[in-house]
C-alpha positions as CSV (number, residue, x, y, z in Angstrom):
1,M,115.1,-183.5,1.3
2,S,116.9,-186.8,1.5
3,T,119.2,-188.6,-0.9
4,T,118.9,-192.1,-2.5
5,N,121.2,-193.8,-5.0
6,H,119.4,-196.4,-7.1
7,S,122.5,-197.0,-9.2
8,T,125.9,-195.5,-9.7
9,D,124.6,-193.3,-12.5
10,E,121.2,-192.2,-11.1
11,Q,120.9,-189.8,-8.3
12,V,117.5,-189.6,-6.5
13,R,116.4,-186.8,-4.2
14,V,113.3,-187.3,-2.0
15,L,111.0,-184.5,-1.0
16,V,108.4,-185.2,1.7
17,L,105.3,-183.1,1.7
18,N,103.5,-182.1,4.9
19,E,100.0,-180.9,5.3
20,G,99.7,-177.1,5.2
21,E,103.4,-176.6,4.6
22,D,104.4,-173.4,2.8
23,K,108.0,-173.7,1.7
24,S,107.9,-170.7,-0.7
25,E,110.9,-169.1,1.2
26,E,113.1,-172.2,0.7
27,L,114.8,-173.4,-2.4
28,Y,115.9,-177.0,-3.0
29,R,119.0,-177.4,-5.2
30,L,119.1,-180.2,-7.8
31,K,121.3,-181.0,-10.7
32,K,120.4,-181.9,-14.3
33,G,120.0,-185.7,-14.7
34,W,118.8,-186.2,-11.1
35,I,115.4,-187.7,-10.2
36,L,113.2,-185.8,-7.8
37,Q,110.9,-188.2,-5.9
38,I,108.0,-186.6,-4.0
39,K,106.4,-188.6,-1.2
40,L,103.7,-187.9,1.4
41,S,104.1,-187.6,5.1
42,A,101.9,-189.6,7.5
43,N,99.5,-186.7,7.9
44,L,98.9,-186.5,4.2
45,S,99.0,-190.1,3.1
46,W,95.3,-190.6,3.7
47,R,94.4,-187.4,1.8
48,K,93.4,-187.2,-1.9
49,V,96.5,-185.2,-2.8
50,R,97.2,-183.8,-6.3
51,I,100.6,-182.4,-7.1
52,F,101.3,-179.8,-9.8
53,T,104.4,-178.1,-11.1
54,N,105.4,-175.7,-13.8
55,A,108.7,-177.6,-14.4
56,C,109.5,-178.9,-17.9
57,L,108.7,-182.6,-18.1
58,N,110.8,-183.1,-21.2
59,E,114.0,-181.4,-22.3
60,E,112.4,-180.1,-25.5
61,D,109.5,-178.4,-23.6
62,Q,109.4,-174.6,-23.4
63,F,109.1,-173.2,-19.9
64,E,105.8,-171.3,-19.2
65,R,105.6,-169.9,-15.7
66,N,101.8,-170.0,-15.5
67,S,101.4,-173.4,-17.1
68,Y,101.2,-176.3,-14.6
69,H,101.3,-180.1,-15.1
70,E,99.8,-182.6,-12.8
71,L,102.3,-185.3,-11.7
72,K,101.0,-188.9,-11.8
73,W,101.2,-191.2,-8.8
74,I,103.2,-194.4,-8.8
75,Y,101.8,-197.1,-6.5
76,P,104.6,-199.5,-5.4
77,S,102.4,-201.3,-2.8
78,S,100.5,-204.4,-3.9
79,G,98.0,-204.0,-1.2
80,R,94.5,-203.2,-2.5
81,Y,93.5,-200.8,0.3
82,D,96.9,-199.2,1.1
83,D,98.4,-196.5,-1.1
84,S,100.2,-194.6,1.6
85,D,103.6,-195.3,0.0
86,R,102.6,-193.8,-3.3
87,Y,104.9,-191.1,-4.8
88,V,105.6,-189.1,-7.9
89,V,108.8,-188.7,-9.8
90,L,110.1,-185.8,-11.8
91,S,113.2,-186.0,-14.1
92,C,115.4,-183.0,-13.7
93,C,115.8,-182.5,-17.5
94,K,115.9,-178.7,-17.8
95,S,117.6,-176.0,-15.8
96,G,115.7,-173.3,-14.0
97,S,113.8,-172.4,-10.9
98,F,110.4,-174.1,-10.7
99,H,107.3,-174.0,-8.5
100,Y,105.1,-176.8,-7.2
101,F,101.9,-176.9,-5.2
102,F,99.5,-179.5,-4.0
103,T,95.8,-179.6,-3.2
104,I,93.8,-181.9,-0.9
105,D,90.3,-181.0,-2.1
106,R,90.6,-182.8,-5.4
107,T,90.8,-179.5,-7.3
108,T,93.4,-178.2,-9.8
109,I,93.1,-174.6,-8.7
110,K,96.4,-173.0,-7.5
111,E,94.5,-170.7,-5.2
112,N,93.2,-173.8,-3.3
113,R,96.6,-175.1,-2.6
114,N,97.4,-176.7,0.7
115,G,101.1,-176.4,0.4
116,Q,103.8,-175.1,-2.1
117,G,107.5,-174.7,-2.6
118,Y,110.3,-174.2,-5.1
119,F,113.2,-176.3,-6.5
120,H,116.1,-175.2,-8.6
121,I,117.7,-177.3,-11.2
122,E,121.2,-176.0,-11.6
123,P,122.5,-175.2,-15.2
124,Y,125.5,-176.9,-16.6
125,L,128.5,-174.7,-17.5
126,I,130.4,-176.7,-20.1
127,W,133.8,-175.6,-21.4
128,P,133.3,-174.8,-25.2
129,D,136.8,-176.1,-26.0
130,G,135.4,-179.5,-27.2
131,S,136.5,-181.3,-24.0
132,G,132.9,-181.6,-22.7
133,E,134.2,-180.9,-19.2
134,V,131.7,-179.3,-16.8
135,L,132.6,-176.4,-14.5
136,E,130.7,-177.0,-11.3
137,Q,129.2,-173.9,-9.7
138,E,131.1,-174.6,-6.5
139,Y,134.4,-174.2,-8.3
140,I,133.7,-170.9,-10.0
141,T,136.2,-168.1,-9.0
142,C,134.9,-164.9,-10.5
143,Q,136.5,-161.5,-10.8
144,S,134.4,-158.4,-11.5
145,V,135.9,-155.7,-13.8
146,L,134.6,-152.2,-14.7
147,S,134.2,-152.5,-18.4
148,K,134.4,-148.7,-18.8
149,S,137.9,-148.7,-17.3
150,L,139.4,-151.4,-19.6
151,G,140.1,-148.9,-22.4
152,P,140.0,-149.8,-26.1
153,L,139.3,-153.4,-27.0
154,S,142.8,-153.8,-28.3
155,E,144.1,-153.4,-24.7
156,W,141.6,-155.7,-22.9
157,S,143.7,-158.9,-23.3
158,S,146.7,-157.5,-21.4
159,R,144.5,-156.2,-18.6
160,I,142.3,-159.3,-18.3
161,E,145.4,-161.5,-18.4
162,V,146.2,-160.5,-14.8
163,G,143.0,-162.3,-13.7
164,R,144.0,-165.3,-15.7
165,H,147.4,-165.7,-13.9
166,S,145.6,-165.0,-10.6
167,G,143.6,-168.2,-11.0
168,Y,140.2,-166.8,-12.0
169,N,138.0,-169.0,-14.3
170,M,135.3,-166.4,-14.8
171,I,135.2,-162.7,-15.5
172,H,132.2,-160.6,-14.7
173,F,131.9,-157.5,-17.0
174,T,129.8,-154.6,-16.0
175,P,127.5,-153.4,-18.9
176,V,129.4,-152.9,-22.1
177,Q,126.8,-150.7,-23.7
178,C,126.9,-146.9,-24.1
179,L,126.7,-145.2,-20.7
180,S,125.2,-141.9,-19.5
181,N,126.9,-138.8,-20.8
182,V,126.3,-137.1,-17.5
183,S,127.2,-139.6,-14.8
184,N,129.2,-142.3,-16.8
185,S,128.0,-144.7,-14.1
186,S,128.8,-148.3,-14.9
187,Y,125.2,-149.3,-14.7
188,S,123.6,-146.2,-16.2
189,V,123.0,-147.5,-19.7
190,S,122.0,-144.9,-22.3
191,D,121.6,-147.2,-25.3
192,H,121.1,-151.0,-24.8
193,H,121.9,-151.7,-28.5
194,K,125.2,-149.9,-28.9
195,L,128.7,-150.8,-27.7
196,N,130.4,-148.2,-25.6
197,T,132.3,-145.9,-28.0
198,K,135.3,-145.8,-25.7
199,F,136.1,-149.4,-26.6
200,E,136.8,-148.3,-30.2
201,G,135.6,-151.6,-31.5
202,T,132.6,-153.7,-32.5
203,Y,130.5,-156.5,-31.0
204,E,132.2,-158.9,-33.5
205,Q,135.6,-157.9,-32.2
206,M,134.4,-158.4,-28.6
207,K,133.1,-161.8,-29.5
208,I,136.5,-162.8,-30.8
209,L,138.1,-161.7,-27.5
210,I,135.6,-163.6,-25.4
211,D,136.1,-166.7,-27.5
212,T,139.8,-166.5,-27.0
213,M,139.3,-166.1,-23.3
214,T,137.1,-169.2,-23.2
215,K,138.9,-171.6,-25.5
216,Q,142.5,-170.7,-24.9
217,W,142.5,-169.3,-21.3
218,R,139.5,-171.4,-20.0
219,I,137.9,-168.2,-18.6
220,L,134.2,-167.9,-18.9
221,S,132.4,-164.5,-18.9
222,I,129.2,-163.1,-17.7
223,T,127.7,-159.6,-17.9
224,D,124.6,-157.7,-16.5
225,L,121.3,-157.3,-18.4
226,V,120.2,-154.0,-16.9
227,Y,116.5,-153.7,-17.7
228,N,115.1,-152.2,-14.5
229,H,116.8,-148.8,-14.8
230,V,118.4,-146.6,-17.5
231,A,120.4,-143.4,-17.8
232,N,118.4,-140.2,-17.8
233,D,119.5,-139.5,-21.3
234,C,118.5,-142.9,-22.6
235,A,116.6,-142.9,-25.9
236,L,114.1,-145.3,-24.4
237,L,112.8,-142.7,-22.0
238,R,112.6,-140.1,-24.8
239,D,110.7,-142.3,-27.2
240,H,108.7,-144.3,-24.6
241,P,108.1,-142.2,-21.4
242,E,105.3,-144.6,-20.5
243,A,108.1,-147.2,-19.8
244,A,109.2,-145.3,-16.7
245,Y,107.4,-144.1,-13.5
246,N,105.5,-141.0,-14.4
247,L,102.7,-138.9,-13.0
248,I,100.1,-140.8,-15.1
249,N,101.0,-144.4,-14.1
250,S,102.3,-143.4,-10.7
251,P,100.2,-140.5,-9.4
252,H,101.5,-141.0,-5.8
253,L,104.7,-139.2,-7.1
254,K,102.9,-135.9,-7.5
255,P,103.9,-134.4,-4.1
256,A,107.5,-135.6,-4.6
257,V,107.7,-134.0,-8.0
258,L,106.4,-130.7,-6.6
259,V,109.0,-130.8,-3.8
260,D,111.7,-131.4,-6.5
261,S,110.4,-128.4,-8.4
262,I,110.3,-126.2,-5.3
263,L,114.0,-127.0,-4.5
264,M,115.0,-126.3,-8.1
265,Q,113.2,-123.0,-8.0
266,F,115.0,-122.2,-4.8
267,T,118.3,-122.5,-6.6
268,R,117.1,-120.3,-9.4
269,D,115.8,-117.6,-7.0
270,A,119.1,-117.6,-5.0
271,S,121.2,-117.5,-8.2
272,E,119.2,-114.5,-9.4
273,G,119.7,-112.6,-6.2
274,K,116.0,-112.7,-5.2
275,L,116.8,-114.1,-1.7
276,L,119.3,-111.4,-0.6
277,S,116.6,-109.9,1.6
278,K,116.4,-113.2,3.4
279,G,120.1,-113.3,4.0
280,I,120.7,-116.0,1.3
281,P,123.2,-115.0,-1.4
282,D,124.2,-117.1,-4.4
283,E,127.7,-117.6,-3.0
284,I,126.6,-119.4,0.1
285,K,128.8,-120.2,3.2
286,E,128.2,-123.0,5.6
287,H,126.5,-120.7,8.1
288,H,123.8,-120.0,5.6
289,L,122.5,-123.6,5.7
290,Q,120.4,-123.1,8.8
291,L,119.0,-119.9,7.2
292,I,118.1,-121.9,4.1
293,R,116.5,-124.7,6.2
294,H,114.3,-122.1,8.1
295,Y,113.3,-120.3,4.9
296,L,112.3,-123.5,3.1
297,L,110.3,-125.1,6.0
298,N,108.6,-122.0,7.3
299,E,108.2,-119.7,4.3
300,I,108.3,-121.7,1.1
301,F,106.7,-125.1,1.7
302,P,103.6,-123.8,3.5
303,Q,102.7,-121.8,0.4
304,Y,102.2,-125.0,-1.6
305,C,99.8,-126.8,0.8
306,L,101.3,-130.2,0.3
307,W,99.0,-131.7,2.9
308,E,96.1,-131.3,0.4
309,Y,97.4,-134.3,-1.5
310,Y,97.0,-136.5,1.6
311,I,94.0,-135.3,3.6
312,C,90.3,-135.6,2.8
313,D,87.6,-132.9,2.8
314,T,85.9,-133.8,6.0
315,N,82.8,-131.6,5.5
316,K,82.2,-132.9,2.0
317,L,82.6,-136.6,3.0
318,V,80.4,-136.2,6.0
319,E,77.8,-134.5,3.8
320,L,77.9,-137.4,1.4
321,F,77.7,-139.9,4.3
322,N,74.6,-138.1,5.7
323,K,72.8,-138.3,2.3
324,K,73.7,-142.0,2.0
325,L,72.3,-142.8,5.4
326,S,69.1,-140.7,4.8
327,L,68.3,-143.0,1.9
328,L,68.3,-146.1,4.1
329,N,64.9,-147.5,5.3
330,N,66.1,-149.1,8.5
331,C,68.8,-148.5,11.1
332,P,70.4,-151.8,12.4
333,D,70.4,-152.5,16.1
334,K,74.1,-153.1,16.3
335,P,77.1,-152.2,14.1
336,L,78.3,-154.9,11.7
337,Y,81.9,-154.1,12.5
338,Y,83.3,-152.7,15.7
339,N,86.8,-151.8,14.6
340,E,86.9,-148.2,13.3
341,N,90.6,-148.7,12.5
342,L,89.3,-150.3,9.3
343,I,88.5,-146.8,8.1
344,E,91.6,-145.6,6.2
345,I,92.1,-142.7,3.8
346,N,92.4,-143.7,0.1
347,H,94.3,-141.1,-2.0
348,G,93.1,-142.2,-5.4
349,K,94.8,-140.2,-8.1
350,Y,96.4,-137.8,-5.6
351,L,94.3,-134.8,-6.4
352,R,94.1,-132.0,-3.9
353,M,91.5,-132.5,-1.2
354,K,90.1,-135.5,-3.2
355,S,91.2,-138.3,-0.8
356,F,88.3,-140.4,0.4
357,V,87.2,-143.3,2.6
358,D,84.9,-146.2,2.1
359,L,81.5,-144.9,3.0
360,D,79.9,-148.3,2.7
361,L,82.3,-149.6,5.4
362,A,81.7,-146.5,7.5
363,E,78.0,-147.3,7.4
364,K,78.6,-150.7,8.8
365,I,80.7,-149.3,11.6
366,Y,79.0,-146.1,12.7
367,F,75.3,-146.4,11.7
368,F,73.4,-148.3,14.4
369,K,70.7,-147.6,17.1
370,R,72.5,-146.0,20.0
371,E,70.5,-146.7,23.2
372,Y,70.6,-143.1,24.4
373,L,69.0,-141.8,21.2
374,S,65.5,-142.5,19.9
375,T,65.0,-141.2,16.3
376,N,66.5,-142.0,12.9
377,E,67.7,-138.5,12.5
378,Q,69.6,-138.7,15.8
379,W,71.2,-142.0,14.8
380,I,72.3,-140.5,11.5
381,N,73.7,-137.4,13.2
382,A,75.6,-139.6,15.7
383,A,77.0,-141.7,12.9
384,C,78.1,-138.6,11.0
385,D,79.7,-137.2,14.1
386,A,81.6,-140.4,14.7
387,L,82.9,-140.4,11.1
388,R,83.8,-136.7,11.3
389,S,85.9,-137.5,14.4
390,R,87.7,-140.4,12.6
391,L,88.4,-138.2,9.6
392,H,89.8,-135.4,11.8
393,F,92.1,-138.0,13.4
394,L,93.2,-139.5,10.1
395,N,93.9,-136.1,8.6
396,H,96.0,-135.2,11.7
397,I,98.1,-138.3,11.3
398,K,98.6,-137.6,7.6
399,C,99.8,-134.0,8.3
400,E,102.1,-135.2,11.1
401,K,103.7,-137.8,8.8
402,L,104.0,-135.2,6.0
403,N,105.8,-132.8,8.3
404,E,108.1,-135.5,9.4
405,N,108.9,-136.4,5.8
406,L,109.5,-132.8,4.8
407,N,111.9,-132.2,7.7
408,R,113.8,-135.3,6.6
409,A,113.8,-134.2,3.0
410,I,115.2,-130.8,3.9
411,D,117.8,-132.3,6.2
412,N,118.9,-134.6,3.5
413,S,119.1,-131.7,1.0
414,I,121.2,-129.7,3.5
415,A,123.5,-132.7,3.9
416,S,123.9,-133.0,0.2
417,C,124.6,-129.2,-0.1
418,R,127.1,-129.4,2.7
419,Y,129.0,-132.2,0.9
420,H,129.0,-130.5,-2.6
421,F,129.9,-127.0,-1.3
422,F,131.9,-127.4,1.9
423,S,133.1,-130.9,2.5
424,Y,136.9,-131.4,2.2
425,D,136.3,-134.5,0.0
426,G,133.5,-132.9,-2.0
427,P,133.6,-131.0,-5.3
428,K,133.5,-127.7,-3.5
429,Y,131.0,-125.8,-5.6
430,K,131.3,-122.0,-5.3
431,K,128.0,-120.6,-6.3
432,L,124.3,-121.7,-6.5
433,C,123.4,-122.1,-10.2
434,L,120.9,-124.1,-12.1
435,P,121.5,-126.7,-13.4
436,S,125.3,-127.0,-13.0
437,T,125.7,-126.4,-9.2
438,P,122.3,-126.6,-7.6
439,F,121.4,-126.5,-3.9
440,V,120.5,-130.2,-4.3
441,G,120.4,-132.2,-7.5
442,N,117.0,-132.8,-9.0
443,Y,115.6,-136.2,-8.0
444,F,113.4,-136.6,-11.1
445,Y,114.3,-136.5,-14.8
446,Y,112.4,-134.2,-17.1
447,P,112.8,-135.5,-20.7
448,N,112.3,-133.6,-24.0
449,G,113.4,-130.3,-22.7
450,E,110.8,-130.1,-19.9
451,F,113.4,-129.2,-17.3
């Protein structure tokens, strides 16, 4: 992108398009009031190029991400048969990140684009003290503070004033809403609508404080909108469990939830003295960790047949494949595809032994007239044998990967236990007990008393 000044007041930035150029991983920075001029390179100048963008063309327009406008060409050349110097202009009237694409086949369809990219029109930060002065982004010096550590609102000014005298012109506050009763983590919001009760104040009082910071101290403020995760005890999860990952909308989590349950049950069994015969007491010592590892991997997890979530029933699929091929009238001379790596296991809803493969694809790969065979029945049997071999291989790979993941899960659980029970800088738990001092904390949350 190049720069052009048409006048002392107007800033023009030139973007040159090239054929087949995907600039979706780049971002061009522009400022409000600038003009973006888009031109064509030599290899595009003879094409019938159409350019589209979802940028707002007027300041009063509302941004709609999936709504695109075609930009109109300007033809500066007076030559009748030469429009190679044509260009489009876009006024940078509204802040935001916008997408553009262009086609060369005369269509308006985004999927037919020949090239694309993004540009960002920077927002203005204007001091609200009536001066109209703009704070350029390059001049922002921001200090982050943990809101939960600031105490009551009545004490915030004295603590924030340190940042004022240190030269900061922006304060970043971590979320000011109610936090988790369990972790009290700064980003573990339990109620997005209520102010943290530790502040002993109201949103109106906070507004007065923020206004004072802005108008008297010339310190702007920002905070986080935490929408992608919440505290375990958030009312949102209780009232709308469908808003989170669960076993209905995310069935791939079934094996992980089972592992979580197995590890919780281990804590319960140990705390009730049921594992004393295995040499595992409730008051464990560090030398017990290897005993626990062996017990879980070799005695407990095999009982639950976790591999059944990942492998397919070879005999059943081969039987279905045989029936499918038997209904065909003709056997092709050659396979349609030669790459059997295209055959992969699909887990569907992660039901035990219900994984499957694409039998239509398997037909195109395995069913053909092998020269050393002569009858249709032999060709079918050969195709079924080939599929069976592939399924055995895929099942073996899935089992190996599962064992690798289980070993890693147990090792991580052992490491967590070592920290919580024995590490010098850990909490030094004394006894296995659910839910207060478990072998390893539960990974998933169980709302509405389901724990």
